[in-house]
N, C-alpha and C positions, 0 to 999 in steps of 0.2 A: 583204273588198274590199281591194285593195292601197292603199298610201299614195298612189300616183299617182292611183288612181281616186277617192279621197276629195277630191282637189284639183280634180276636173273640175266645171265649172259646167254645170248642165243648162239647156238652152234652153226646156224645158217640163216641167211636173210633172203627173202623173196620179195622183190619190188614189182608189184603188179598194178602200179598206177597207170591209168590209161586203158586198162583192160576191164571189160564188162562181164556180167553173168551170162552164161554159166562157166565161161572160160576161167574166171577168177578161182572158182572152186576146183576145177580140173587141174590147173597149174599148182594150186596149193596141195592137192592130194598127191599128184605125181612127185612133187618135191619131197613130201613126207615119206613116200614109198621108198625113196633112195636113202633115207636117213635111218639111223639105228634107233631102236626102242629106247625111250627116255630122253632122247635129244630134243632140243628146243628150237623151234622155227619162229623167226620174226617175219611177219607178213605186213607189207605196206600197201594199203588200199585207199583209193580215192573215189570209188564209185559207191554212193550211199546204199543201194540195195545189197551190194556185196558185203558191206560192213555188218549187215544183219545175217545174210545168207551163208557166208563162208564159215563164220564160227559155229552156227547152228548145224551146218552140214558136216563139218569136221568132228564136232562133238557126237553127232549121230554115227560117225564112222568109228567112234571109240576113243578119239584123241581128247586130251585134257586142255581146255582153254584156261590159260593162266591169267589172262587179262587182255583188255582192249582199251585203248585210249584214243580220244579224238583230239586233234589239234587243228590249227588254222589251215585252211587250204580248200576244202576239207581234206584231212588226212587221218586215217585210222591206222594204228599200229596194233597188231594182234600177236600175242605170244601163245604158241601152241606146243604142248609136250606130246611127242609121238607115243602112241600106245605100245 
């Protein structure tokens, strides 16, 4: 994730640790649907396939992926700006 992306404040956070595909994408999409255009969602993911599939699927839906970081755990933090 770029330094600029780490400075971005999320408007909402979705913790989907312990959840697997395709439910990870469904929960992310439903959360974004309740948000206003331009708002930022932080998604916490611990399922490796979801770390690849969720950003790709959200981008396909038209949302902007601001960054994704991996940390110990494994844990991925995804920042998404709603279209």
